[in-house]
C-alpha positions as CSV (number, residue, x, y, z in Angstrom):
1,M,47.6,9.6,23.9
2,S,48.4,9.2,21.0
3,S,46.5,5.7,20.7
4,K,43.9,7.0,21.7
5,S,43.9,9.9,19.4
6,S,44.3,7.3,16.6
7,R,41.6,4.9,17.5
8,F,39.0,8.2,17.6
9,H,40.1,9.2,14.3
10,F,39.9,5.7,13.0
11,S,36.4,4.8,14.3
12,I,35.2,8.0,12.8
13,F,36.8,6.6,9.7
14,L,35.0,3.8,9.9
15,L,31.9,5.7,10.3
16,A,32.6,7.9,7.7
17,I,32.7,5.2,5.6
18,S,29.8,2.8,7.1
19,F,27.0,6.1,6.3
20,V,28.8,6.9,2.6
21,L,27.8,3.1,1.8
22,T,24.4,3.3,3.8
23,V,23.6,6.0,1.6
24,F,24.6,4.1,-1.8
25,I,22.5,1.0,-0.4
26,F,19.4,2.9,0.1
27,W,20.1,5.5,-2.8
28,P,17.2,4.1,-5.0
29,F,14.8,3.9,-2.5
30,L,15.1,7.4,-1.3
31,K,12.3,8.4,-2.6
32,A,9.6,6.3,-1.6
33,L,11.2,6.8,1.7
34,A,10.7,10.2,2.1
35,L,7.4,10.0,0.3
36,A,6.8,7.4,3.2
37,L,7.2,10.3,5.7
38,V,5.1,13.0,3.9
39,F,2.5,10.1,3.9
40,A,3.0,9.2,7.9
41,V,2.6,12.7,8.7
42,V,-0.3,13.3,6.5
43,L,-2.2,10.3,7.9
44,Q,-0.6,10.7,11.3
45,P,-4.9,12.2,12.6
46,L,-6.2,9.2,11.3
47,H,-4.1,6.9,13.0
48,H,-4.0,9.0,16.5
49,T,-7.9,8.7,15.9
50,L,-7.5,5.2,15.5
51,R,-5.0,4.7,18.1
52,R,-7.6,6.0,20.9
53,H,-10.2,3.4,19.8
54,I,-7.7,0.8,19.7
55,P,-5.1,1.4,22.0
56,K,-3.6,-2.6,22.6
57,F,-2.4,-3.1,19.0
58,P,-0.4,-0.3,17.6
59,G,0.6,-2.4,14.8
60,M,-3.5,-3.0,13.5
61,T,-3.8,0.5,13.9
62,A,-0.9,1.3,11.6
63,L,-2.1,-1.6,9.6
64,L,-5.3,-0.2,9.2
65,T,-4.2,3.6,8.6
66,V,-1.7,2.4,5.4
67,V,-5.0,0.6,4.0
68,M,-7.5,3.6,4.5
69,G,-4.3,5.8,3.0
70,I,-4.1,3.2,-0.2
71,V,-7.8,3.3,-0.3
72,G,-8.4,7.3,-0.6
73,I,-5.0,7.8,-1.8
74,F,-4.2,5.7,-4.5
75,V,-6.8,3.9,-5.9
76,P,-8.2,7.3,-7.3
77,L,-5.2,8.0,-9.0
78,I,-5.0,4.3,-10.4
79,V,-8.6,4.8,-11.4
80,L,-7.9,8.2,-13.5
81,G,-4.7,6.8,-15.2
82,T,-6.6,3.9,-15.9
83,L,-9.5,6.4,-17.8
84,L,-6.5,8.5,-19.3
85,V,-4.7,5.8,-21.2
86,N,-7.5,4.3,-22.0
87,Q,-9.0,7.9,-23.8
88,A,-5.9,8.3,-25.6
89,E,-6.0,4.8,-26.9
90,D,-9.8,5.3,-27.9
91,L,-8.6,8.9,-29.7
92,Y,-5.6,6.9,-31.7
93,V,-7.8,4.2,-32.5
94,T,-10.7,6.5,-34.0
95,L,-8.3,8.7,-35.6
96,T,-6.3,6.1,-37.5
97,Q,-9.5,4.0,-38.3
98,N,-11.5,6.9,-40.1
99,G,-8.3,7.6,-42.0
100,N,-8.4,11.8,-40.9
101,I,-9.2,14.1,-38.0
102,R,-11.2,16.7,-40.7
103,T,-14.3,14.4,-40.1
104,Y,-14.1,15.8,-36.3
105,L,-12.7,19.4,-37.1
106,Q,-15.6,20.4,-39.8
107,V,-17.8,22.0,-38.0
108,P,-15.7,23.8,-36.1
109,L,-13.5,25.0,-38.6
110,D,-16.6,25.8,-41.0
111,T,-17.2,28.2,-38.2
112,L,-14.1,29.7,-37.4
113,N,-13.6,30.0,-41.0
114,H,-16.6,32.0,-41.5
115,L,-15.7,34.4,-38.7
116,L,-12.3,35.1,-39.8
117,G,-13.7,35.5,-43.9
118,S,-16.1,38.1,-42.5
119,Y,-13.3,40.3,-41.1
120,F,-10.9,38.7,-43.2
121,P,-11.8,38.7,-46.7
122,G,-10.3,35.3,-48.6
123,T,-8.7,33.7,-45.6
124,E,-9.4,29.7,-46.2
125,L,-7.8,27.9,-42.8
126,S,-10.0,25.3,-42.5
127,S,-8.0,22.8,-44.9
128,V,-4.5,24.0,-43.6
129,V,-5.6,23.4,-40.4
130,S,-6.8,20.2,-41.0
131,A,-4.1,18.8,-42.5
132,D,-1.6,20.0,-40.2
133,F,-3.3,19.5,-36.9
134,E,-4.4,15.9,-38.2
135,V,-0.4,14.9,-38.7
136,Y,0.4,16.7,-35.4
137,A,-2.6,14.6,-33.4
138,K,-1.4,11.2,-35.4
139,K,1.7,11.8,-34.8
140,S,1.7,13.0,-30.7
141,L,-0.5,9.8,-30.1
142,E,1.6,7.7,-31.5
143,W,4.5,8.8,-29.1
144,V,2.5,8.6,-26.4
145,I,1.1,4.8,-27.4
146,Q,4.6,4.1,-28.3
147,N,5.8,5.0,-24.9
148,L,3.3,3.6,-22.2
149,G,5.0,0.4,-23.4
150,A,8.1,1.4,-22.1
151,A,6.3,2.7,-19.2
152,F,4.9,-0.2,-18.2
153,S,8.1,-2.3,-18.5
154,T,9.4,-0.8,-15.5
155,V,6.7,-2.3,-13.5
156,A,9.4,-4.1,-11.2
157,G,11.1,-1.4,-9.7
158,V,7.9,0.2,-9.4
159,L,6.6,-2.3,-7.6
160,I,9.7,-2.6,-5.5
161,S,9.2,1.0,-4.2
162,F,6.0,0.5,-3.6
163,L,7.0,-2.3,-1.1
164,V,9.6,0.0,0.6
165,F,6.9,2.9,0.5
166,F,4.3,0.6,2.8
167,F,6.5,-1.0,4.6
168,S,8.1,2.3,6.0
169,L,5.1,4.1,5.9
170,F,3.3,1.3,8.1
171,Y,6.7,1.3,10.5
172,T,6.8,4.9,10.7
173,L,3.3,5.3,11.8
174,R,3.4,1.8,14.1
175,D,7.0,3.1,15.9
176,G,6.1,7.3,15.3
177,D,5.9,8.4,18.9
178,A,9.6,6.6,19.9
179,F,10.7,8.8,17.3
180,K,9.3,12.0,19.4
């Protein structure tokens, strides 16, 4: 009886060690796997519609669903991100080439100065605000531009995460009925 009990405990111990090692192996990809499960749930109605029209090829319907999900979700996000980065770069170039931001803020600051001057005589806001804003804007944009390089240096890790995401999304959609 004790040999069966010790075998059982040893098997449980080996199973626990295997589980811990598996968690350590999949830990870097856990976010991509969880995101794939979320997207599989979101894209499930589209996948079921495609499966009704193409019932003999579950792999092809899963691939079509993944491609449609990429086109419908990721392409707009990539386009918006690219536009945002380009706008930040253009703003930085404009500010650094002209030398100061006062030329862009002069009309709004003069209007604000006139409004405040009518209620609070003797306030001169335009020179203080434009000088401070110029320094803050330049420093902020320099920080953004400097950190964009660091953000793009992790492209390999992001590509691997996307690859894990797309494979897990594909297989979750293809074999999702077997999980039920």
